[in-house]
C-alpha positions, 0 to 999 in steps of 0.5 A: 243261102243266107246261112252259107254267106254267114258261114262263108267268112269262117270257111277259109279259116277252117282249112288248117284243121289237121289230120295229125290224129289220124296219122298218129295211128300209123306213125308213132312219135316215140321219144327215140324218133322225136330226138331226131326232129328239131322243132319248127318255129312258125312264129306268131299269127298276126294278132288284133287288139280289141278296144272294147272293155266290157266292164262297168264300175258304177262308182259311188252310185253302185252303193245304191244299186247294191241296196236295190238288189238287196231289197229285191232279194228280200222281195224275191228270194227264190232262185231263178225259175229255169225249169218253170220258164222251160215248162211254160214255154214248151207246154204252151208253144202253140199258144193257149186256146179255149179252155187250155188254161184250165188244164191241170198242168197249166194251173200248176204252172200258173200257181208256181208262177204266182208263188215265184212272183208273190213278193212282187204281187203283194207289193204291187197290190199295196201300191195299187191300194195306195193309188186308189185310197190316197185321193179318196182319203185326201178328198175326205180329209178336205171335206171333213176339215171344211166341216170344221172337223179333223182339225179344221176348227180354228180353235186350239185347246190349251194343254199342259204338254203343248210345248212338248207336243210341238217339239215332238211334231217338229222334230218328227217332221224335220226327220221325215223331211230329211229322209224325203230329201234323201229319197228325192236325191236318190231319185234325181241321181238315178235319173241323172245316171241314166242320161250320163250313161246313155252318152257312154253307150255311144262309146260302146257302140263305136268300139264294138263296131270298130272291133268287128271291123278289126275282126274282119280286116285282120282275118284274111292276113291271119289266114294268109299267114297260116297258109304261108307257114306251110313253106316253113315245114316244106323248106325244112323237108326240102332241106332234109331231102337235100341232105338225105345222104348225111341224114339217112346215109349218116344214120345207116353208117352209124348203125353199121359202124358198130360192126364195121369200124372195130373190124377195120380198126383191128385190121389196121392195128395188124399193120402196127403189129407187123412193123413192131414185129419187124422192129423187134427182129431187127433189134434182136439181130443188132443186139445179138451182133453187139453181144457176140462181138463184145463177149468174143473179145472178153472170152479170148482174154479170159482163155489166155489168162486162164491158160497162163494161170494154169501154167503157173499152177503147174510149176514145180514150186506148187509141188511143195507140201505147204503150197500144194493145198493153196495151188489145188484150191486155186486150180479148182477155181480156174473154171470160173474164169469163163463167160456165163452167157453164150450168145454165139450159140443162139439161133438166127432170126434172119429167115423170119425177118426175111419173111416179114420183110416180104409181108411188109412189101404189101401196104396193108394200111392203104388197103384198110384205108380203102375199106374205111373210104368205102364205108364212109362213102355210104352217104354218097351212095344213099344220095345217089340211089335216092336221087329220083325219089327226092326229085318226085317228092319235091314235085309233090311238095310244090303241088301241095303248096299250090293246092293249099294256096289255091284252097285259101283263094277258093272262097270270095273272102275279101269281097265278103269282108269288104261287104261286111265292113261296108255293112258295119259302116252303114249300120254305124251311120244308121245308129248314129242317125238315131242319136239326136232322137235318143237324146231328145227322148231322153231329154223328155224322159229327164224332164218328166222325172225331174217334174216328178222329183219337183213334186216331192221337192215342192212338198219338201219346200213347203215343209221346210218353209213352214218349219222355218216360218213357224219356228221363227215366228212362234212366240211362246207368250202369244195366245193362239188368237194373237199369233204373228203373221210369220207363224201363221204363214208357217202353219199355212205353208205346212197345210199347203204341203199337206194338200200337195201331198194328197194331190201328188202322192197317188200319182207318184205311187202310180209311177213307182208301181209301174216302174217297180213291176217292170224293172224289178222283174227285168232285174230278176228274170233277165239281168241276174240270169244274164250276169250268171249266164243261166239265161243261156241254159234256157235258150240252149234247152233242147227243143226249146224253140221248136219241138223238132229242133234240138239246138237253136244256133246250129239250126240257124247257121247250118240248118242242122239242129242236131249239132252239139252247138249251144249259144252258151258254149259259143259265148264262153269260147268267144269270152275266152277270145278263142277263134270263131272255128272253135266257137262254132265247132265247125269241125262237126260240119265241115271236114277239112281233114280229108283235104289235108290228108290228100294234100299235106301228106297224101298216099302218093307221097307215102308210097314214094317214101316207102319205096326208098331202098338203099343197096350197099352190096358194092361196098368192099371193106378189105380186099383179098390182097389184104386178107392174104397179107394177114395170113402171110403174116401169121405164117412168117415163122416168128412163132418157131423161134426158140425164145426161151433160149434167148431169155435164158442167155440174156438172164445170165451174167457176163462172167461166171464170177466177178473178176474183181472179186476173183482177183482179190481172192487170188491175191489173198491166197498168194499172200498166204504163201512164202515169198518167192516166185510163186507168190509174185506170179500169182499176184501178177495173175491177179493184177492181170485179171484186174486189168482185164476187168478194167480194160474190157468189162468196165468200159463196156458197162460204162459205154452202156452198149453192152448193157443196152444190147442185153436190155434191148434183146430182152425186150425184143424177145419178150415182145416177139414171144407175146406177138407170136403167141397171140398172132394166130388168134388175132389174125383169125379174129380180124378175118372173121370180123371182116367177113361178118361185117361184109356179110352184114352189109351184103345180106342183112343191111336191108333191115338196117336200111328199112329201120333208118328209112322209117326213122327218116320218114317219121322225121319228115312226117313229123314236120308236117305233123308240127305244122298241122298241129300248129295250124289247128291250134292257131285256127282254134285259138288265134285266127278270127278271135271272136271276142267282139261277139261276147263283147256285144253281149256283155255290152248289151248287158251293161247298157240294158241292165247296168245303165238302164235297169239298175238306174230305173230300179234305183229311181223307183226305190228312192221315189217309193220311199218318198211316197211312203214318207209323205204319210207321216209328213201329212200327219205331222204337218197337220198336227204342227200347223195347229201350233203355228196358225192364228186361231179364231178362238182360244181358251181364256180364264178370267177372274169374277167375284162370286161372294167369296169364291173365284170362278174361271170361264173360257174366253171363247164362251159367254160367262153364265148369268148370275141371279143377282145381276 
């Protein structure tokens, strides 16, 4: 049950897992459907900003850390032995009993482990030898000097290169002491770094606990936000359902519009054709009356003038021989004094006009507008016919919303999180209660390390004081037995440093070996694989912990070790600040798809949507009266009019000849005659013809009445001719289109309705899909972001490895260097002390006469006795 309590905090977050993948198999979100679905804005899940920054920059001491890492790489260059560790754990899972260690596989593993640890083993053996032999060598050295050997004799031999040797020993000892000082500084810096970083650990502990509290406090609000955003999709669905007439009916209207509207438009255009035909017939009648009236007057005048001219030509004067030809010529042109166009004989159009007036008594435009209105009433019909289904769907949506909210309240999340917060608070108090003890222990550790450093510092002090006193008190001209007190003190101080070096060196090396073995192996076997996450591969190795349990983490949390959930994958998800749901892969254990399938878009709702049916059989596009009116229009008789006769007369001139030209020609012929009555009479007729042209033709043309009447008549006749030729075909096409549209609405509209209804349903389902996809993404990425978990691991790595292990390794690295430098320090101090200490005896050479020879005797020994003394 503890496991269920651990997972209890996560269960509420899991409700948002969607079933969009399953629904996508039944509803294809094609681009044509998606273009009707507006994206929903669910906002952003309330986010939490965690305080912990699990990153450590060591600063200047990081250079020393890198040096230690490089040294350890030289000591242990082998890669991390993942397979070796796994085999050793798995083969010896039950422990080694009896002679199991003699088994070949265990021997092989042991040899592999020794090979891996070879560098550590060699250095450890050398260190142990140092610890064992250093006090023995020191004891032997002390006894040897007590026996006046090993430089213990207080006598210094004089050598020619004595000054050079002293300078060499002094320079070497100074260099060695400087390096010792550097080593002890590194040691102290590492010691101080541990103390300062332990104080920083408190900040990491506090921020990690605060992050866990924020994690617990923000999770309920995030879950409530996810649940509340269901209303966003719900409201959009309700909005579409409230506007189902506009959305679904509008789409059905748009699909039928391609067939219905052109048919109605053509029918409406027929009303314009009727009015135009009537106007054309009325224009023909009016123009014909105007033309008949004008041409009637002109015809009478021309007949009178033609008769008068004919009488003149029949006069006796035209019988003379010279005049006969001219009169005959003029007589032959009398027929030209006549009208060219005969408008009086054109057929009447009163009968077709009367029929057309009867047709126009029926308001076809109003009938067609009723068809438009009936067709445009499709959204209302859809809204009325789906009113019951919409009401039931709204009820199901309210029910689903209540179930989702109820599911979020199913788990005692708030009490569990409150207890978790209290647990964190108590844990923080308990941890903080250990701070004084930790500080006290760290103080003791710091004192111990300082004491160790002081051992080296003591040796350094004697070295530098010995060098200082020896160098300052050294007199080049003084003999070894006459050296001053300051020089002798310097030599004694150097010998004191030798003694303390033998006393402390093996203790220091023991500390170095111990910390080297522990810290070095922790760095190579724990810290490095933890830094590159290879340690997770060992922990996540199948059947690593138990031969019957494949994975550790799911076995602990869910009692199901076969779930493919590893600590490494969980760490990666938390490191990327993903949700706990994704990190724990709860979808493999807790199936919330079934819940959402039964809640968000269930079978009952799908059944309701699939039952949507729209009946448009009551829609009437064109009443029978309108159809009969179109047929009557085709039978008005405008097609029986002889339009060619009209066009023939209209295209003729008003008179056969131009009257003004005719009068000029007549006058010219009269001028050819002798002067007399005949000439005057013909000129009078020419003048009369001109007067007719001036008084009747010219005014008619100037008033444009005559010309306009001819033009209007011509246009009307052409329009009527065109209309009469196309009228039967147009009426037939209009009636056929209307019948085809009505047949589509009556018999085939179900296919259009089904197609558009499916689109509408996909649009509705698309809102749910958007919500569930968003909820799934938010649940996996934004709800209960488990960054604090990875921060805890990273903080432990920083504290254990960066703060402690690196500092400990730097400590033994510096102290070990000091131990190694103590050996040349001992040698150089012993050698150099011989030049500073006051000797008991010395090499002195005196002058003694012996005949004519000179002999030198050392002062330290008595001169040989001469025979004559």
